[in-house]
N, C-alpha and C positions, 0 to 999 in steps of 0.2 A: 364447682362442681356440677357434671353437665344434667340435662333436662331426665336421659333416663334413671341415673341414680337418685335427682330428686322425686321422681316418679314413684321409685319402685319405695323409697324411704316414706313418701306421702303414703302407698297405700298399705305398709306394714304396721305403721305409727296409728293409721285410723283402725285398722284390722286389731290391733291389740287393743287398743280401747273399747273396741266392740265387745271384743270377748272377754275384758275383766268384768262385764256385767252393768258398766255405766250405760245410762240410757241413750238411744239412741241420736238425738237432739241433740245432747252435751257430748257426745265421741266426735261427732260430726264438725260442731261448733269449733272444741275445744282444737282439732287437728287443724281445722282450716286457718285458726289463729295464731296458733304455733307457727307456719306455715309461713302467715303474711306475714307475721313479726319478722321471720328470720329469710325470707328467701325476696319479701317486696319492698318497694320504699315507702317509709313510715306514713307518709300521707294517705295512704289505703287504710290503716287503721279508725282514720278518721271519718271515713265513710262506709261502716261498717252497716251503722243503722241505716244511711239511703239505700246504701244497695239493697237490703234486705226487705226495706219497705215499697221499694220498686217492682221488685219481685213477686210481692205477696199482693201488690193493687192491681190483680187480677179477678175479675167478676164471677169466672169459673170456678173460683174455691169456696164460692158459696155453698155449690153444691155437697163440699162436707160436711157440715154441722149441721146442716138441712137430711141429708140422709142418715149421718147418725143418731139425730134426733128421734127420724123414723124408726132406724131399727132400737133405739132405747126404748120409746113407747111401746113399739111391739113385744120387745124382750121383757118389760115390766109384767106382762101378762101369763094369763096360761093357755096363750096364742099357740104352744108348739105344741100342748097335750090335744087342743082343740083340733087342730088340723091332723096329728097322726090318729087320733081316734075315728075322725070323719074319713079319714082315707080306710082306715081299717075295715072300716063296715062294706064300704063297696071292693073293697078288692080281698077278703078273706077267703073265696071262694077259687082265687086262682092259686096255682100251686105256688107257695112261697108267699102268699099273699100280704103277712106280717110284714115280711123284712119287705117288699114292694112299698108298703106303705109308708116304712119309714125314709125309704131313698125318696120317696115322692114327697113326703112331708118334708126332708132335708131340704128339697129342692123349690119346695114352694116358701118356706119359711127364710132361706137362703135370699129368695129373690124380694124380701120385704126388708128384711135384716142388713143383708150384704156381710155378715161376719161368720167366719168360719166356728171361731170358738164357742159365741153363742148360740148358733145353730145347732152343734155338738150337744152345747148342754141344753138347752129347751126341748130338743126332738129325743135328746139320749135318757134325759133321765125319766121320759116316759116309756122309751119304746124299748128300752136293754132289758128294766126288769120284765117288761111283757115276754120277749123275743126269748130269754132263757126260761121263763117259766112254760112256756109253751113249747122248749126240747130244743130250740138252736143252739147250736153250740157257743158257747163264751165267745172264741175268735170270731165266728161269722157276725156274730150278734153285735161288738164293737167294732166291728170292721165296715160293717155297712155304716155306722153311723159318724165313726172317724173318715172314712172315704165322703157320704155324703156330705159332712160340713165344710170338706172343700169347696163344694159347689159356691157358697156364700162368696169366694173372691173372682168367680169369675159370672156367675150368671148377675145381669146388671141387675140393680144400680150395684157397683162393683166399686169400692173405694180403689183398691187395687189400680181397677184399669184407670180410673178419674186418674190417681199419680202417674199411670205411664204415661197419658195422654198428656198431661201437664211436662213429665220430662221430654217425652221426643214430639212434643209439639202439633199432639193427631188430634182429631174431632174425637170428642166424649161422646157424641153419638152416635160416632160411626164405629166408634169401639164398644161401645154397649151392644148395639145391633150386630155388631161380631160376635158377640158372646153369646149370643141365638143358639145359632147351629153347634158349634162348638160344644154346650152345655145341654144339650137334648142330645146328643152322641154319648156324652160321659153317663147321663141317666140311663139311657139305653142300655150301654155297657154295663152297668154297674148293675142294674133291674135283670140282664140276661144272666150275668154269673149268680146273681142272689137265687134265681129259679134253678140255676142248674146245681148249686151246691146243696139248695134247700132238697133235691130228688136225691143227690147222694146221701145226705145226712138221714132221710126218711128211710131210705134203701137199707142201711146201716142200719138204724133202730128197729126194722122189722124181725131182724135176728136177734134182738136183745129182749130182755124182759123187765127191764127198769124203769123206774118213774120216769125217767129224761124219756127215755124211748115211746111209753105211753102219751106222753104229753103231746111229742110230736105228730103221732098217729091219730091222735083224737082229734075229732073235728070241732072248731069251732061254731057254737049255735049263733048265729046273728040273723035276726027276725028282718021281712021289708020295714016294718015298722022303725026298725033301730037304723036302716038305713037311709030311710026318708026323715027322722028327726035328727038325724047327722048334716043333712045338708043345710040348713039354718046358720050350723056352726062355721062351715066351710063357705057361705057366700059372701061374707063382708072380705073374706080374703083376695078371694076369685076377682070380687069387684074392685078393691083396690088396686089389685094386679092390673086389669084390664085397664083403669083410667090410666095409670101411669103408662102402660106400653103404648095406648092409641094416644095417651098427649104427647108422647116423643117421636114415636116414629111415623103420626101423623102428620108431625110437621106443625100442629100447634103449639107448640112450648118448647123451649129452650133445654139443656140438661139442668141449668140453675132453676129454671120454672119448674120443672116434673120435679125436682128435689124440692120444693115449698109445698108443688098437689102434695107429695109424698108424704110429708112431713105433716102438714095441716088435717089430712086425711087419716093416717094412721094415729094423730094424736085425738082426734075427735072418736075414731072407732074407739079408744081404749077406753074414754070417758063415758059413752053411751053403752057397749057391750059387756064393757069388764068392770063399770065403776070407779075409774080409777079418776076420780075428780076431788079427791082429799090432799087436800094440802103435802102431808108426807107422801103423796104417790106422786104426785107433782114436782115436789123437790126432789126426789130420787131421779125421775125421767130428766129433768134438766139439767141436777148436777152432775149425773152420769155423761150426759151429752155435752157438757163445759169440759171434763176432764180428759175424755177420749179427743174429742174438735182440737183444746189446746195442745194435747201430745202431737195430734198428725200434722199441725199447722207449725209446731216448734220445730218439728223433724222436716218439714218443709223448708220451711224458713232456712235454716242451719246446711239443708242439701244444698239450696242456693248457692250460700256463702262459700260451700264445699267444691262446686263444681265452677265457680268463678275464681277461688284458688286457681283451679285444675286447667282452666283455662289460660288464665294470664303466664303462670309456668311454663305453659307449652306443653304438660304432660298430657291433656287430650290427643290433642294435635301430634303428638309423637308417639303415643297409643295409635292411633287410627292410622299412620304410615304405616308405623310396623306391621298393622292387621293387616292392611291392605299388599305390603313388600312383603308378606307370605306366599301370594301366589297362591292361595288354597283355591280350591274351585268351591262355589255354593254352598253344595251340600256337604262336604268336606268342611268347611268354616263353619255351617251352621249345626253340625253334630260335634265338632268341638266347644262350642257356646253353649250349645246343650250341657254339655258334660260340666262345663263350667258352672253355669248355673244352679244345676243340681247339688254340685258339691256343696257352694255359696248356702244353697237353702237347707244343708246339713246343719249350718250353723247360726245363719242370720235371718231374720223376718223379711217377708219379703217387702214392707215397705223399704229396708234398708238398700236390699239386692237393686230394685227399680232404680231408687234417686242414685248410688253410686255405680252401676253398672252402664245404665240406659246410655250416659252422653259417650263414654268411650265407645260403645258398640256402633253408635249411628252413622259417623261417615261410614266404617267399612259396610255396614247394613245396606246404605245408600249406593256404594259403588258398586255393589254385586247386585243389586237390583233387588232385594229382597222386600217384601210388602212390609211395611212397617206396620199397619194392621194386623195384618195375619201373624206380624213377629210378638204383636203383644201379645194374642190369645194363646201363640204358645208358648211366650215368655210366663202368662199366667199358670199355667198347666203345671208348666216344670214348679213354680213355687208353690203349686197344691200339695205336689211330692214331698216338698219341705217341712209338708203342716203335718205329715204323718211317716216320716222319717225320723231315727234317734239321730243325736242326743239332742237336739230343741224342738222334736215334731210337736208343737203347741197341742194339735187337737188330742193326743195321744195321752198326752200329761190332765185335758179337760175330761177325758174318758175315766181316765183312771182316779180321779178326784168325784166324780160321781156315781162312780160304780168301784169304791176301793177294793170290794170283795174280789174283785178279777184283776191276778196279776199282771201288770205289764205285760211282759214276753206273750202271752196268751193275745194280749191287744193287737202287739206286733204283729204276732203271726197271723193273726186276721185282718190286718191291714194290708201285708204283703202284694195279695192277688189284683187287689185295687189300685195298688204302684203299677202291678204288673197292665192294668187295664189303662192308668192314662199315658204310661206310653205307647200303647198300643193307639190309643185317641192322635197321639203327636204324628206316627207314623199315619193314620189315615189323611190327617189332615195336612203331610207333606205328600199323599198321592193326589187326595180330593181339595185342596185349598178353596176351592169354593162353598166348602163347608161352614167356613168363616167369612169368604170375603162376598159371596152373590149377595146377599142380602144391604148391607151397608153401600155397594157397588149401584144397585136399581134401585133401592127406594130410599135411601136417604139424600137428602137434597140440601140439610143443614150444614153448619161449618163446623 
């Protein structure tokens, strides 16, 4: 059997296992072991444990459980509601201020949590009812949270960027810094759309005389006392984010050390400010951290085995040669890779896409002189699309779970404009790549 046939069979079997609902780690591992037994010398089966351990013996991987702990600690509290309420107190006079408060709250929470579903749940549980109550359409209210939640995999610290860095052998610190500009761009585009859509809905409401119209036309009364009293609730989060950013981008700490700072800082904050010191509270935080970290590490371990088999059988090299021999121009190749990743995002989570696709694309990306840091950011935005597109759009179902009275159809329709904005952001990054590359190229000196 030639390499091309083996490669197609290997890919097909893996996708069938993934689509069957089998956990990602088991699907990748079972596929790898099956082809190792069928097409490789039997001695390789005896070295599976050694191969996996050698790949996991990487200090950078320590960032994963530490950042997960940071997110678990923050997620255990009412932090999402506090961030949302504090921002709303200061933004309510701006047109669409309540919607903007939700966008910025998602960004702040994502910067500390790094999880899109957790961001949707934490901010959406408080924000969506308030948005609907204030007369925002169900589509806009849920679209804000669904799209805002996707920022969790782009704004550092991001587990997705960590995994891409490991798969592509790129600096985690540089990837984190590269995510700041595009993350800010998406926040700006989301905020701009919210303001425009709010004005349109307000104009339509002016011609009606129902309760929803009165709600959106009525001005919320918030005093300066309310604004100032909101600051102490927002300040601790600002300090924690500032410490993390300064430590990492000031060159004072490695990503692993920064993860430790974030984990300790978040744990201390939830104990002191939110009184999460009881045994049950600590148990919930630690058990959640262990479950998620173990899941991610298992996926990483089996993905190493998966790519090892691909490389040994020559599948990676054959695919890379085929891509290069197509002789596509840089931008034509980039376009079809984007389409490919978007299609995969309809069915697979970001972790699976990164660990399966990156090793195959790397040789072609290098041959076409495509900046791997820049591409990692674009790839992350493409995978954000998968979080708000059916049939597997995780954020859509998280929002449907916290707002069961809102139809899934309305949630999807409300998310469509934000999908367009993400695609627009990619176009802007193609025209102005410095949005992603300027900071890491000029300020980051670490590895």
